[in-house]
N, C-alpha and C positions, 0 to 999 in steps of 0.2 A: 293348799289345795282348792282347786276350783271344779264345779261341776258346770259342764256345758250341755245345754238342751238345744238341740238343732231341729226345727221342723222344716222338712224339705219336700220337694215334689218326689213321688215314688220313683219315677224313671231316673232320677239321679242317684239313687242309693248304691248301686254296685259300682259305679265310678268313684263315689265318695268313700266306700269301704276300701277299695283298692288304694287310694290316696293315703287313708288313715292307716292302713297296714304297712306302708312304707315309712311312716312317721314312728312305727314300733310303738303304738300305744298298746298298752297292756290290758284293756278292757273296753268294751263296747256294748251297750244295750240298744236293742232296735224294737220298736212298738209301731204297729199300724194304727193310726188315729184318724179322726174326722175333725174338721174345724173349718173356720173361715176367718178371713180378715177382710181387706178391701176387695178381694176376689168376689166374695159373696155367694158363690155357686152358680146355678143354672137353673133355667126353667124348661121343663118339657110338658108336652100335651099328650095325656093318656086318655083315650076314648072321649075326647073333647074336653077334659078337665085339665085345667092348668095345674102342674105340681112344681111347686119351688123346692129344689134341692139346696137348702142352706150350707149344708156341710159338705166339704171336699175331702177326699183321701190324702192324707199326707203320712210322712214316715217321721217318727221322732227317734232322734240318735241321744243317747245319754252317755257323756263320757266324764269320768273323773280323772284329773290330771293335775301335775305339779304346776304351780303358778307361773314358771318360767316357759312352760309348753303352751300356755293358753294361746297366746297371740298367733303362733304358727298354726295351730289347729283351726282356730277361727278363719285365718287368711286361706287356708285350703278348701275347708267347707264353702266359704263364701265365692272363692273362685270357681268352684265346680258346680255348684247349685245356682250359679247366675245364669239367667236367660235374658234379663231385662224387662220381663213382662211380669204384670201383677200376679202374684201367687208364688213367687220364688221361695218364700218362707222367711223365717225369724231365727235368731240365735240369742239365747239368754244364757247368762253367766252368772252364777251364784257361789258364795263362798262356801266351802266345806269345813266344818269344825273339826272332825276327825273321822277316821275309819279303821275298821277292824277286820282282819283276815280271820274267819272263825277258826280255820283248820290249825293255824299256827299261834293265833293270839297276837301277831303283830299289829302295831298301831301305825296310825299317821301315813307318812309318805311310803314307808316299808310295805303297808298293806295293799298298796294299789301298783307296786312294782313288781 
């Protein structure tokens, strides 16, 4: 099993959710987060004082899926999130050792299906 953490532009969320729904993934968590990478944020002037907004709003998607589904999920997220501009986001993939469905005590891949 793998965990996919994708940080995307907020305006891409609905389209990505639709595509992921078509892939019949069994779970998706979404968080609103703030952060920066190369994009670095922006500057504004308020009452003559420069304010540097270092953090930009992003959406974090968390998906745990079977190893064989990872490349398809990554491809779809990358395709939809792409604008070609700085700030499109990042995708991180990590190993999941185990999973447990609390209600049924199922473990491993059965717990996420």
